[in-house]
C-alpha positions as CSV (number, residue, x, y, z in Angstrom):
1,M,33.6,-13.9,6.2
2,S,37.2,-14.6,7.3
3,T,38.8,-12.4,9.9
4,V,42.4,-11.1,10.6
5,V,43.7,-10.8,14.1
6,L,45.8,-7.7,14.5
7,R,48.2,-7.5,17.6
8,V,50.0,-4.4,18.7
9,R,52.0,-4.4,22.0
10,G,49.9,-7.0,23.7
11,L,46.6,-5.7,22.3
12,S,44.7,-7.6,19.8
13,A,41.5,-7.1,17.6
14,A,39.8,-9.2,15.1
15,V,39.0,-7.4,11.9
16,E,37.2,-8.8,8.8
17,R,39.7,-9.5,6.0
18,R,37.6,-7.5,3.6
19,T,37.8,-4.5,5.8
20,V,41.5,-4.7,5.9
21,V,41.8,-5.0,2.1
22,V,39.3,-2.1,1.5
23,S,41.2,0.0,4.0
24,V,44.6,-0.6,2.4
25,C,43.2,0.2,-1.0
26,L,41.6,3.4,0.2
27,A,44.8,4.4,2.0
28,V,46.9,3.9,-1.2
29,L,44.4,5.9,-3.2
30,A,44.6,8.7,-0.6
31,L,48.3,8.8,-0.8
32,A,48.2,8.9,-4.5
33,L,45.7,11.9,-4.5
34,A,47.9,13.6,-1.9
35,F,51.0,13.2,-4.0
36,L,48.9,14.7,-6.9
37,G,47.8,17.5,-4.8
38,L,51.5,18.2,-3.8
39,S,52.4,18.4,-7.5
40,Q,49.3,20.5,-8.6
41,G,49.6,24.3,-8.5
42,A,50.3,27.4,-10.6
43,N,53.5,25.5,-11.7
44,W,53.4,21.7,-11.9
45,S,56.1,20.0,-9.7
46,T,57.7,16.8,-10.8
47,P,57.5,13.7,-8.5
48,G,61.3,14.2,-7.9
49,E,60.8,17.8,-6.8
50,V,57.9,16.8,-4.5
51,F,59.9,13.9,-3.0
52,A,62.9,16.3,-2.4
53,S,60.6,18.9,-0.8
54,L,59.3,16.2,1.6
55,T,62.6,14.8,2.5
56,G,64.6,18.1,2.6
57,G,66.8,17.1,-0.2
58,E,68.5,19.2,-2.9
59,G,66.0,20.6,-5.4
60,G,63.1,20.8,-2.9
61,S,60.5,23.6,-3.1
62,V,59.3,25.9,-0.3
63,V,56.0,26.2,-2.3
64,V,55.4,22.5,-1.8
65,R,56.3,22.4,1.9
66,E,54.7,25.7,3.0
67,W,51.7,26.1,0.6
68,R,50.6,22.8,-0.8
69,L,51.5,20.4,2.0
70,P,49.3,22.2,4.7
71,R,46.4,22.1,2.2
72,V,46.8,18.4,1.4
73,T,47.2,17.6,5.1
74,A,44.0,19.5,6.0
75,A,42.2,17.7,3.2
76,L,43.3,14.3,4.5
77,V,42.7,14.9,8.2
78,F,39.5,17.0,7.8
79,G,38.0,14.5,5.3
80,A,38.7,11.7,7.7
81,S,37.2,13.7,10.7
82,L,34.0,14.4,8.7
83,G,33.8,10.7,7.6
84,L,34.0,9.6,11.3
85,A,31.4,12.2,12.3
86,G,29.1,11.0,9.8
87,A,29.6,7.4,10.8
88,V,28.9,8.4,14.5
89,F,25.6,10.2,13.8
90,Q,24.3,7.6,11.2
91,N,25.0,4.9,13.8
92,L,23.1,7.0,16.5
93,T,20.2,7.7,14.2
94,R,20.3,4.5,12.4
95,N,19.5,6.4,9.3
96,A,21.6,7.0,6.1
97,L,20.5,10.7,6.3
98,G,21.6,11.2,9.9
99,S,24.8,13.1,9.1
100,P,26.1,16.4,10.7
101,D,25.4,18.5,7.6
102,V,21.9,17.3,7.2
103,I,20.7,17.4,10.8
104,G,22.0,20.9,11.6
105,L,25.2,20.3,13.4
106,D,27.3,22.0,10.8
107,A,24.9,25.0,10.8
108,G,25.1,25.1,14.7
109,A,28.8,25.1,14.6
110,Y,28.8,27.9,12.0
111,T,26.5,29.9,14.1
112,G,28.9,29.5,17.0
113,A,31.8,30.5,14.8
114,L,29.9,33.5,13.5
115,V,29.2,34.7,17.0
116,A,32.8,34.5,17.9
117,L,33.6,36.3,14.6
118,T,31.2,39.2,15.0
119,I,31.0,39.7,18.9
120,L,34.5,38.6,19.9
121,S,37.9,39.3,18.3
122,G,37.6,36.1,16.1
123,T,41.0,34.4,17.0
124,S,41.6,30.8,16.1
125,A,40.9,29.6,19.6
126,Q,37.7,31.7,19.9
127,L,36.4,30.3,16.5
128,A,37.2,26.7,17.5
129,A,35.4,27.1,20.9
130,G,32.5,28.9,19.3
131,A,32.1,26.2,16.7
132,V,32.2,23.4,19.2
133,V,29.7,25.2,21.6
134,G,27.4,26.0,18.8
135,G,27.5,22.4,17.5
136,L,26.8,20.9,21.0
137,L,23.9,23.4,21.6
138,A,22.3,22.3,18.2
139,A,22.9,18.7,19.1
140,S,21.3,19.3,22.6
141,A,18.3,20.8,21.1
142,I,17.8,18.0,18.7
143,Y,18.3,15.4,21.3
144,L,15.8,17.1,23.7
145,L,13.2,17.5,21.0
146,A,13.5,13.9,19.9
147,L,13.6,12.4,23.4
148,D,9.9,12.0,23.8
149,S,9.8,9.4,21.0
150,G,12.5,7.3,22.5
151,L,15.1,8.7,20.1
152,S,13.6,7.4,16.9
153,G,16.0,7.7,14.1
154,L,13.5,9.1,11.7
155,R,12.2,11.6,14.2
156,L,15.9,12.8,15.0
157,V,16.6,13.3,11.1
158,V,13.3,15.2,10.6
159,I,13.8,17.4,13.7
160,G,17.5,17.9,12.7
161,I,16.4,19.1,9.2
162,A,14.0,21.6,10.8
163,V,16.8,22.9,13.2
164,N,19.1,23.2,10.2
165,A,16.6,25.4,8.4
166,I,16.2,27.6,11.5
167,L,20.0,27.9,12.0
168,T,20.6,28.7,8.4
169,A,18.2,31.6,8.7
170,V,19.8,32.8,11.9
171,N,23.3,32.6,10.2
172,S,21.9,34.7,7.3
173,W,20.6,37.3,9.8
174,I,23.9,37.5,11.6
175,V,25.7,38.1,8.4
176,L,23.4,40.7,7.2
177,R,23.8,42.6,10.5
178,A,27.5,42.3,10.6
179,D,30.1,44.9,9.3
180,L,30.7,44.8,5.6
181,D,34.3,43.3,5.9
182,I,33.2,40.7,8.4
183,A,30.1,39.9,6.3
184,I,32.2,39.4,3.2
185,A,34.7,37.2,5.0
186,A,31.9,35.2,6.7
187,T,30.1,34.7,3.3
188,G,33.2,33.3,1.6
189,W,34.0,31.2,4.5
190,S,30.5,29.7,4.6
191,A,31.2,28.0,1.3
192,G,33.7,25.8,2.9
193,S,37.3,26.4,1.7
194,L,40.9,25.1,2.1
195,N,42.3,28.0,0.1
196,G,45.1,29.7,2.1
197,V,45.3,27.2,4.9
198,D,48.7,27.3,6.5
199,W,50.5,25.4,9.4
200,D,49.7,28.0,12.0
201,E,46.0,27.3,11.5
202,L,46.4,23.6,11.7
203,H,48.3,22.9,15.0
204,L,45.3,23.1,17.3
205,P,42.8,21.3,14.9
206,L,45.2,18.5,14.3
207,L,45.7,18.0,18.0
208,A,42.0,18.1,18.8
209,I,41.1,15.7,16.0
210,G,43.8,13.3,17.2
211,V,42.4,13.3,20.6
212,L,38.9,12.7,19.3
213,V,40.0,9.8,17.3
214,V,41.6,8.1,20.2
215,V,38.5,8.6,22.2
216,L,36.3,7.2,19.3
217,A,38.7,4.2,19.1
218,L,38.0,3.5,22.7
219,L,34.3,3.8,22.2
220,S,34.2,1.7,19.0
221,R,33.4,-1.6,20.7
222,G,30.3,-0.2,22.4
223,M,29.4,1.6,19.2
224,H,29.5,-1.8,17.3
225,Q,27.4,-3.4,20.0
226,S,24.8,-0.7,19.9
227,G,24.7,-1.0,16.2
228,L,23.3,-4.6,16.6
229,G,20.4,-3.4,18.8
230,D,19.8,-1.8,22.1
231,E,18.8,-5.0,23.9
232,L,22.0,-6.8,22.9
233,A,24.1,-3.8,23.8
234,V,22.5,-3.7,27.3
235,T,23.0,-7.4,27.9
236,S,26.7,-7.1,27.0
237,G,27.2,-4.4,29.7
238,I,27.1,-1.3,27.5
239,R,25.7,1.8,29.2
240,L,23.7,3.2,26.3
241,G,23.0,6.7,27.8
242,R,26.7,7.4,28.6
243,L,27.8,5.9,25.3
244,R,25.4,8.0,23.3
245,L,26.4,11.2,25.1
246,L,30.1,10.6,24.6
247,L,29.5,9.8,20.9
248,I,27.5,13.0,20.4
249,V,30.4,14.9,22.0
250,V,32.9,13.2,19.8
251,G,30.9,13.6,16.6
252,V,30.2,17.3,17.2
253,G,33.9,17.9,18.0
254,C,35.0,16.3,14.8
255,T,32.6,18.3,12.6
256,A,33.0,21.6,14.6
257,T,36.9,21.5,14.5
258,V,36.6,21.3,10.7
259,T,34.0,24.0,10.6
260,A,36.2,26.3,12.8
261,V,39.1,26.2,10.1
262,A,37.5,25.6,6.8
263,G,33.8,26.5,7.2
264,P,31.0,24.0,6.8
265,I,32.0,21.5,4.2
266,V,28.9,19.4,3.2
267,F,28.5,16.0,1.7
268,I,31.6,14.3,3.0
269,A,30.0,13.3,6.4
270,L,26.9,12.2,4.5
271,A,28.5,10.0,1.8
272,A,31.7,8.7,3.2
273,P,30.2,6.3,5.8
274,Q,27.8,4.9,3.4
275,I,30.4,4.3,0.7
276,G,32.8,2.9,3.2
277,R,30.2,0.5,4.7
278,R,29.2,-0.7,1.2
279,L,32.8,-1.3,0.2
280,A,33.6,-3.1,3.4
281,R,30.2,-4.8,3.6
282,S,30.3,-4.1,7.4
283,G,27.7,-2.5,9.7
284,V,29.8,0.2,11.4
285,A,33.0,0.6,9.4
286,L,34.9,3.5,11.1
287,L,38.3,3.1,9.4
288,P,36.7,2.8,5.8
289,A,34.5,5.7,6.6
290,A,37.6,8.0,7.7
291,L,39.7,6.9,4.6
292,T,36.7,7.3,2.2
293,G,36.2,10.8,3.6
294,A,39.9,11.6,3.1
295,V,39.7,10.5,-0.4
296,L,36.5,12.3,-1.2
297,L,37.7,15.7,0.2
298,L,41.1,15.3,-1.5
299,A,39.5,14.6,-4.9
300,A,37.0,17.4,-4.5
301,D,39.8,19.9,-3.6
302,L,41.7,18.8,-6.6
303,V,38.6,19.4,-8.9
304,A,38.1,22.8,-7.2
305,Q,41.6,23.8,-8.1
306,L,41.3,22.6,-11.7
307,L,37.9,23.8,-12.8
308,L,38.7,27.5,-13.0
309,A,42.6,27.3,-13.0
310,P,44.6,29.3,-12.1
311,A,41.8,30.5,-9.6
312,A,40.6,28.0,-7.0
313,L,37.0,27.4,-6.2
314,P,36.1,26.8,-2.6
315,V,36.0,22.9,-2.0
316,G,32.5,23.3,-0.5
317,V,31.1,24.4,-4.0
318,V,32.2,21.1,-5.4
319,T,31.1,18.9,-2.6
320,T,27.7,20.7,-2.5
321,A,27.1,20.0,-6.3
322,I,28.2,16.4,-6.0
323,G,26.3,16.0,-2.7
324,G,23.0,17.2,-4.1
325,C,23.1,14.5,-6.8
326,Y,24.1,11.8,-4.1
327,L,21.3,12.9,-1.9
328,I,18.6,12.5,-4.5
329,W,20.1,9.0,-5.4
330,L,19.9,8.1,-1.7
331,L,16.3,9.4,-1.3
332,V,15.3,7.3,-4.4
333,L,16.9,4.2,-2.8
334,E,15.1,4.8,0.5
335,V,11.7,5.2,-1.2
336,K,12.2,2.0,-3.1
337,R,13.3,0.0,-0.1
338,R,10.2,1.2,1.8
């Protein structure tokens, strides 16, 4: 397959031509969905009104800038973050089911956020820190339990599913023991929702995700080498233990940051890397995975707004319904392949 050499300020990288084409197409689709999201609402805004709102021109709307734009931005960035988290853990486990929402990392992040919400005052910083700590503790438990088998991908997934079930039960117990108003808020939040997201809630998450993306970009070469096999990665100078630890921290950070703001949004991290990999026909396609995640979450959020208009469903309800069908299809493919 032909490659394209990209050069930016003295840095160069060889990228497969198909990956570039797929990434450009996904980016255009994401922008089209974003524009549609800015137009969609209780009152439809014309393309001219949306453009004027974004550029500060005459005829712009505060509704577009202050209500719809934060939601669309969150869908784009959070979808990309979940897609990258899924790519990281599917690469680590070498299993299509090895995504944060399947192996218990989303549930662990939600547990940490619930603790911050019920025991502490539940500020944005406390929710973010609690989600990250909860996700890291869940990842550490899965890692230690699977260590005896040499980090077998299948064993990691099975142990992760078990940890996910345990943490789901713990989360239910915490909600049942909480005060009524906190329990109601936590239950609605657990569905995963972008309703009511504003700029004040996005400043810290956008910064955190930006830093994590930069770190992941620096680790991408080692990640690609490890995807070809441990022996080849070691002979090329990759320190696998250090690389895996950093990838786990980055992957947990990506999914926990989203959970802290929007709650656990399932399916995106599971499907986006697989769809992106199949479109690009590449082993570890980080950029297609991120762009596919952004497209999926944007599309799901639009569907959530339109299903019961003018009321808006939590986007997690839509992704869960679609994700169940996708998971059944994926399991059928795995059984046939084996």
